[in-house]
N, CA and C atoms as an extended XYZ file, in Angstrom:
345
Properties=species:S:1:pos:R:3:atomname:S:1:resname:S:1:resid:I:1 pbc="F F F"
N         7.088       15.021      -62.789 N   MET     1
C         7.600       14.968      -64.176 CA  MET     1
C         8.956       15.667      -64.214 C   MET     1
N         9.941       15.116      -64.969 N   GLY     2
C        11.208       15.658      -65.178 CA  GLY     2
C        11.242       16.399      -66.452 C   GLY     2
N        12.498       16.767      -66.723 N   THR     3
C        12.652       17.593      -67.933 CA  THR     3
C        12.664       16.672      -69.196 C   THR     3
N        11.924       17.165      -70.218 N   ASP     4
C        11.940       16.413      -71.503 CA  ASP     4
C        13.301       16.545      -72.156 C   ASP     4
N        13.852       15.476      -72.582 N   VAL     5
C        15.175       15.392      -73.183 CA  VAL     5
C        15.051       14.751      -74.552 C   VAL     5
N        15.555       15.413      -75.598 N   PRO     6
C        15.490       14.808      -76.995 CA  PRO     6
C        16.048       13.487      -76.976 C   PRO     6
N        15.355       12.537      -77.577 N   GLY     7
C        15.741       11.128      -77.648 CA  GLY     7
C        15.281       10.286      -76.456 C   GLY     7
N        14.789       10.911      -75.418 N   ARG     8
C        14.252       10.155      -74.266 CA  ARG     8
C        12.825       10.390      -74.138 C   ARG     8
N        12.003        9.348      -74.607 N   PRO     9
C        10.621        9.537      -74.534 CA  PRO     9
C        10.059        9.573      -73.118 C   PRO     9
N         8.909       10.256      -73.017 N   ARG    10
C         8.257       10.322      -71.685 CA  ARG    10
C         6.711       10.105      -71.907 C   ARG    10
N         6.128        9.384      -70.984 N   VAL    11
C         4.708        9.209      -71.019 CA  VAL    11
C         4.027       10.668      -71.017 C   VAL    11
N         3.054       10.769      -71.862 N   GLY    12
C         2.309       12.057      -71.909 CA  GLY    12
C         2.806       13.015      -73.067 C   GLY    12
N         3.931       12.762      -73.589 N   GLN    13
C         4.376       13.551      -74.755 CA  GLN    13
C         3.449       13.288      -75.929 C   GLN    13
N         3.386       14.180      -76.874 N   VAL    14
C         2.628       14.046      -78.119 CA  VAL    14
C         3.585       13.890      -79.202 C   VAL    14
N         3.426       12.798      -79.997 N   VAL    15
C         4.345       12.545      -81.146 CA  VAL    15
C         3.568       12.560      -82.424 C   VAL    15
N         4.043       13.337      -83.388 N   THR    16
C         3.404       13.406      -84.699 CA  THR    16
C         4.379       12.708      -85.618 C   THR    16
N         3.859       11.810      -86.488 N   VAL    17
C         4.591       11.170      -87.563 CA  VAL    17
C         4.032       11.667      -88.850 C   VAL    17
N         4.777       12.442      -89.594 N   PHE    18
C         4.425       13.036      -90.805 CA  PHE    18
C         5.142       12.484      -92.004 C   PHE    18
N         4.450       11.656      -92.879 N   ARG    19
C         5.081       11.110      -93.984 CA  ARG    19
C         4.675       11.812      -95.192 C   ARG    19
N         5.619       12.094      -96.187 N   ASN    20
C         5.254       12.838      -97.411 CA  ASN    20
C         6.236       12.529      -98.546 C   ASN    20
N         5.774       12.951      -99.715 N   ARG    21
C         6.603       12.930     -100.847 CA  ARG    21
C         6.445       14.332     -101.478 C   ARG    21
N         7.581       14.892     -101.916 N   LEU    22
C         7.635       16.214     -102.421 CA  LEU    22
C         7.483       16.133     -103.965 C   LEU    22
N         6.898       17.248     -104.483 N   ARG    23
C         6.796       17.486     -105.926 CA  ARG    23
C         8.262       18.095     -106.276 C   ARG    23
N         8.993       17.444     -107.198 N   PRO    24
C        10.390       17.843     -107.420 CA  PRO    24
C        10.505       19.272     -107.868 C   PRO    24
N         9.579       19.854     -108.559 N   GLU    25
C         9.657       21.191     -109.021 CA  GLU    25
C         9.535       22.318     -107.927 C   GLU    25
N         9.209       21.877     -106.667 N   HIS    26
C         9.048       22.759     -105.632 CA  HIS    26
C         9.946       22.488     -104.414 C   HIS    26
N        10.948       21.676     -104.626 N   GLU    27
C        11.880       21.245     -103.573 CA  GLU    27
C        12.654       22.435     -102.863 C   GLU    27
N        13.097       23.363     -103.775 N   ASP    28
C        13.831       24.513     -103.188 CA  ASP    28
C        13.034       25.402     -102.362 C   ASP    28
N        11.812       25.744     -102.795 N   ALA    29
C        10.822       26.525     -102.059 CA  ALA    29
C        10.476       25.773     -100.694 C   ALA    29
N        10.243       24.486     -100.825 N   TYR    30
C         9.945       23.750      -99.630 CA  TYR    30
C        11.045       23.840      -98.639 C   TYR    30
N        12.291       23.660      -98.991 N   ARG    31
C        13.400       23.784      -98.048 CA  ARG    31
C        13.480       25.065      -97.380 C   ARG    31
N        13.192       26.189      -98.151 N   ASP    32
C        13.222       27.482      -97.489 CA  ASP    32
C        12.102       27.568      -96.402 C   ASP    32
N        10.902       27.177      -96.712 N   GLU    33
C         9.838       27.193      -95.841 CA  GLU    33
C        10.025       26.290      -94.609 C   GLU    33
N        10.612       25.131      -94.898 N   LEU    34
C        10.914       24.170      -93.844 CA  LEU    34
C        11.813       24.726      -92.821 C   LEU    34
N        12.833       25.414      -93.258 N   ALA    35
C        13.807       26.095      -92.289 CA  ALA    35
C        13.039       27.043      -91.384 C   ALA    35
N        12.141       27.865      -91.960 N   VAL    36
C        11.378       28.873      -91.143 CA  VAL    36
C        10.493       28.149      -90.118 C   VAL    36
N         9.768       27.141      -90.606 N   VAL    37
C         8.835       26.432      -89.803 CA  VAL    37
C         9.562       25.665      -88.661 C   VAL    37
N        10.662       24.979      -89.016 N   THR    38
C        11.391       24.217      -88.002 CA  THR    38
C        11.920       25.115      -86.921 C   THR    38
N        12.457       26.269      -87.265 N   GLU    39
C        12.880       27.217      -86.261 CA  GLU    39
C        11.709       27.719      -85.347 C   GLU    39
N        10.560       27.947      -86.015 N   LEU    40
C         9.405       28.373      -85.177 CA  LEU    40
C         9.016       27.195      -84.245 C   LEU    40
N         8.972       25.944      -84.725 N   ALA    41
C         8.619       24.798      -83.814 CA  ALA    41
C         9.647       24.760      -82.706 C   ALA    41
N        10.928       24.865      -82.963 N   ARG    42
C        11.887       24.900      -81.883 CA  ARG    42
C        11.749       26.013      -80.864 C   ARG    42
N        11.110       27.077      -81.224 N   SER    43
C        10.867       28.209      -80.306 CA  SER    43
C         9.584       28.033      -79.478 C   SER    43
N         8.808       27.055      -79.816 N   MET    44
C         7.443       26.875      -79.150 CA  MET    44
C         7.613       26.366      -77.737 C   MET    44
N         6.842       26.817      -76.733 N   PRO    45
C         6.855       26.150      -75.475 CA  PRO    45
C         6.509       24.685      -75.608 C   PRO    45
N         7.165       23.858      -74.911 N   GLY    46
C         6.921       22.428      -74.886 CA  GLY    46
C         7.507       21.645      -75.986 C   GLY    46
N         8.294       22.348      -76.872 N   PHE    47
C         8.956       21.573      -78.018 CA  PHE    47
C         9.994       20.663      -77.415 C   PHE    47
N        10.072       19.471      -77.904 N   VAL    48
C        11.088       18.512      -77.466 CA  VAL    48
C        12.144       18.230      -78.570 C   VAL    48
N        11.598       17.792      -79.686 N   GLU    49
C        12.566       17.537      -80.777 CA  GLU    49
C        11.837       17.263      -82.084 C   GLU    49
N        12.585       17.423      -83.181 N   THR    50
C        12.071       17.026      -84.511 CA  THR    50
C        13.195       16.389      -85.264 C   THR    50
N        12.928       15.297      -86.080 N   LYS    51
C        13.930       14.729      -86.884 CA  LYS    51
C        13.220       14.357      -88.168 C   LYS    51
N        13.958       14.451      -89.354 N   THR    52
C        13.426       14.006      -90.570 CA  THR    52
C        14.286       12.964      -91.190 C   THR    52
N        13.680       11.914      -91.747 N   PHE    53
C        14.432       10.795      -92.346 CA  PHE    53
C        13.936       10.714      -93.783 C   PHE    53
N        14.781       10.418      -94.757 N   VAL    54
C        14.349       10.243      -96.195 CA  VAL    54
C        14.756        8.873      -96.608 C   VAL    54
N        13.758        8.128      -97.052 N   ALA    55
C        13.967        6.817      -97.564 CA  ALA    55
C        14.645        6.739      -98.892 C   ALA    55
N        15.108        5.640      -99.299 N   GLU    56
C        15.715        5.468     -100.637 CA  GLU    56
C        14.805        5.816     -101.775 C   GLU    56
N        13.492        5.568     -101.631 N   ASP    57
C        12.520        5.827     -102.641 CA  ASP    57
C        11.951        7.276     -102.643 C   ASP    57
N        12.554        8.042     -101.741 N   GLY    58
C        12.219        9.500     -101.766 CA  GLY    58
C        11.170        9.937     -100.736 C   GLY    58
N        10.544        8.891     -100.065 N   GLU    59
C         9.514        9.229      -99.095 CA  GLU    59
C        10.294        9.820      -97.861 C   GLU    59
N         9.697       10.864      -97.354 N   ARG    60
C        10.221       11.603      -96.145 CA  ARG    60
C         9.370       11.237      -94.943 C   ARG    60
N         9.968       11.242      -93.800 N   CYS    61
C         9.271       11.022      -92.519 CA  CYS    61
C         9.855       11.865      -91.510 C   CYS    61
N         8.928       12.822      -90.996 N   THR    62
C         9.325       13.678      -89.938 CA  THR    62
C         8.639       13.319      -88.675 C   THR    62
N         9.351       13.253      -87.591 N   VAL    63
C         8.802       12.885      -86.329 CA  VAL    63
C         8.984       14.169      -85.450 C   VAL    63
N         7.929       14.686      -84.899 N   VAL    64
C         7.921       15.863      -84.110 CA  VAL    64
C         7.314       15.499      -82.701 C   VAL    64
N         8.034       15.895      -81.643 N   THR    65
C         7.590       15.631      -80.278 CA  THR    65
C         7.386       16.878      -79.500 C   THR    65
N         6.250       16.971      -78.853 N   PHE    66
C         6.019       18.025      -77.898 CA  PHE    66
C         5.677       17.519      -76.559 C   PHE    66
N         5.880       18.228      -75.455 N   ALA    67
C         5.881       17.784      -74.045 CA  ALA    67
C         4.552       17.235      -73.685 C   ALA    67
N         3.485       17.820      -74.215 N   ASP    68
C         2.142       17.532      -73.722 CA  ASP    68
C         1.087       17.958      -74.796 C   ASP    68
N        -0.168       17.508      -74.577 N   PRO    69
C        -1.198       17.970      -75.579 CA  PRO    69
C        -1.373       19.476      -75.735 C   PRO    69
N        -1.303       20.206      -74.651 N   ALA    70
C        -1.360       21.663      -74.816 CA  ALA    70
C        -0.323       22.222      -75.666 C   ALA    70
N         0.951       21.865      -75.459 N   ALA    71
C         2.024       22.342      -76.296 CA  ALA    71
C         1.849       21.956      -77.756 C   ALA    71
N         1.360       20.681      -77.943 N   HIS    72
C         1.117       20.254      -79.318 CA  HIS    72
C         0.063       21.091      -80.006 C   HIS    72
N        -1.019       21.349      -79.250 N   ARG    73
C        -2.137       22.185      -79.790 CA  ARG    73
C        -1.634       23.571      -80.206 C   ARG    73
N        -0.744       24.201      -79.419 N   GLY    74
C        -0.148       25.439      -79.633 CA  GLY    74
C         0.622       25.459      -81.005 C   GLY    74
N         1.342       24.366      -81.231 N   TRP    75
C         2.095       24.213      -82.491 CA  TRP    75
C         1.084       23.911      -83.648 C   TRP    75
N         0.171       23.016      -83.415 N   ARG    76
C        -0.800       22.670      -84.514 CA  ARG    76
C        -1.557       23.866      -84.969 C   ARG    76
N        -1.928       24.766      -84.083 N   ASP    77
C        -2.810       25.919      -84.366 CA  ASP    77
C        -2.019       27.151      -84.675 C   ASP    77
N        -0.734       27.190      -84.579 N   HIS    78
C         0.019       28.423      -84.819 CA  HIS    78
C        -0.245       28.906      -86.258 C   HIS    78
N        -0.584       30.206      -86.356 N   PRO    79
C        -0.930       30.709      -87.720 CA  PRO    79
C         0.095       30.493      -88.826 C   PRO    79
N         1.454       30.653      -88.492 N   ARG    80
C         2.478       30.350      -89.514 CA  ARG    80
C         2.535       28.883      -89.816 C   ARG    80
N         2.372       28.043      -88.868 N   HIS    81
C         2.366       26.579      -89.145 CA  HIS    81
C         1.103       26.267      -90.057 C   HIS    81
N         0.009       26.858      -89.736 N   ARG    82
C        -1.238       26.619      -90.564 CA  ARG    82
C        -0.950       27.122      -92.079 C   ARG    82
N        -0.308       28.183      -92.234 N   GLU    83
C         0.065       28.750      -93.554 CA  GLU    83
C         0.946       27.722      -94.270 C   GLU    83
N         1.915       27.206      -93.545 N   ALA    84
C         2.873       26.175      -94.202 CA  ALA    84
C         2.060       24.932      -94.567 C   ALA    84
N         1.129       24.564      -93.784 N   GLN    85
C         0.268       23.321      -94.086 CA  GLN    85
C        -0.442       23.571      -95.465 C   GLN    85
N        -1.054       24.783      -95.529 N   LEU    86
C        -1.742       25.091      -96.771 CA  LEU    86
C        -0.796       25.128      -97.989 C   LEU    86
N         0.426       25.728      -97.795 N   ASN    87
C         1.378       25.750      -98.852 CA  ASN    87
C         1.788       24.378      -99.168 C   ASN    87
N         1.935       23.529      -98.299 N   GLY    88
C         2.318       22.098      -98.547 CA  GLY    88
C         1.311       21.446      -99.495 C   GLY    88
N        -0.004       21.640      -99.135 N   ILE    89
C        -1.067       21.012      -99.962 CA  ILE    89
C        -1.038       21.632     -101.329 C   ILE    89
N        -0.962       22.929     -101.457 N   SER    90
C        -1.120       23.612     -102.788 CA  SER    90
C         0.165       23.524     -103.646 C   SER    90
N         1.362       23.420     -102.989 N   ASP    91
C         2.598       23.530     -103.684 CA  ASP    91
C         3.593       22.401     -103.628 C   ASP    91
N         3.782       21.846     -102.407 N   TYR    92
C         4.978       20.980     -102.172 CA  TYR    92
C         4.771       19.506     -102.135 C   TYR    92
N         3.578       19.046     -101.724 N   TYR    93
C         3.476       17.620     -101.518 CA  TYR    93
C         2.732       17.016     -102.691 C   TYR    93
N         3.217       15.782     -103.139 N   SER    94
C         2.505       14.954     -104.008 CA  SER    94
C         1.562       14.036     -103.253 C   SER    94
N         1.952       13.820     -102.021 N   GLU    95
C         1.084       13.015     -101.093 CA  GLU    95
C         1.641       13.156      -99.608 C   GLU    95
N         0.729       12.996      -98.705 N   TYR    96
C         1.248       12.927      -97.287 CA  TYR    96
C         0.260       12.196      -96.437 C   TYR    96
N         0.709       11.794      -95.288 N   SER    97
C        -0.210       11.242      -94.207 CA  SER    97
C         0.358       11.687      -92.873 C   SER    97
N        -0.480       11.751      -91.912 N   ILE    98
C        -0.099       12.343      -90.593 CA  ILE    98
C        -0.774       11.401      -89.541 C   ILE    98
N         0.031       11.121      -88.510 N   ALA    99
C        -0.502       10.367      -87.296 CA  ALA    99
C        -0.023       11.040      -86.061 C   ALA    99
N        -0.920       11.326      -85.165 N   VAL   100
C        -0.596       11.996      -83.972 CA  VAL   100
C        -1.076       11.098      -82.803 C   VAL   100
N        -0.247       10.969      -81.762 N   GLY   101
C        -0.666       10.239      -80.632 CA  GLY   101
C         0.042       10.631      -79.323 C   GLY   101
N        -0.560       10.432      -78.266 N   GLU   102
C        -0.041       10.689      -76.952 CA  GLU   102
C         0.738        9.421      -76.437 C   GLU   102
N         1.880        9.562      -76.000 N   THR   103
C         2.710        8.408      -75.521 CA  THR   103
C         2.115        7.861      -74.280 C   THR   103
N         1.896        6.522      -74.247 N   THR   104
C         1.212        5.880      -73.184 CA  THR   104
C         2.266        4.999      -72.537 C   THR   104
N         3.411        4.772      -73.167 N   HIS   105
C         4.525        3.952      -72.596 CA  HIS   105
C         5.790        4.605      -73.131 C   HIS   105
N         6.821        4.687      -72.369 N   ALA   106
C         8.096        5.221      -72.828 CA  ALA   106
C         9.281        4.480      -72.083 C   ALA   106
N        10.249        4.180      -72.871 N   ALA   107
C        11.552        3.528      -72.354 CA  ALA   107
C        12.676        3.985      -73.254 C   ALA   107
N        13.909        3.917      -72.709 N   ALA   108
C        15.036        4.138      -73.535 CA  ALA   108
C        16.197        3.368      -72.913 C   ALA   108
N        17.127        3.211      -73.802 N   PHE   109
C        18.355        2.398      -73.475 CA  PHE   109
C        19.534        3.125      -74.185 C   PHE   109
N        20.619        3.162      -73.393 N   THR   110
C        21.939        3.641      -74.017 CA  THR   110
C        23.011        2.763      -73.475 C   THR   110
N        23.708        2.096      -74.469 N   HIS   111
C        24.854        1.188      -74.130 CA  HIS   111
C        26.040        2.009      -73.659 C   HIS   111
N        26.592        1.633      -72.534 N   THR   112
C        27.835        2.209      -72.133 CA  THR   112
C        28.912        1.206      -72.136 C   THR   112
N        29.862        1.403      -73.051 N   PRO   113
C        30.957        0.422      -73.139 CA  PRO   113
C        31.725        0.337      -71.881 C   PRO   113
N        32.227       -0.816      -71.596 N   PRO   114
C        33.135       -0.946      -70.387 CA  PRO   114
C        34.405       -0.106      -70.530 C   PRO   114
N        34.846        0.393      -69.348 N   THR   115
C        36.073        1.217      -69.445 CA  THR   115
C        37.285        0.478      -69.020 C   THR   115
């Protein structure tokens, strides 16, 4: 196994797709907690990358990748992350869904213009 590189998927990585909509009255508090939790995720062993996308209709999608199932479990079960999950349910989200899967196939392509 080589080094995990952001944007370059590898077989065996664990990818979480977290879709959500925020309650408008809690957006500022959410942003503050998100900054803390994102930095925590980045500090975890096996963290590869996280990106968030916001659709025109306000739905948010965060994709988080960890190197392997053990690293993902460490993140999933981290006490501060668990606290943030509970805060999300009680305060921040009007709805959410989550899907977690282990990568069984991985490929990447980067176009290199001719010189």
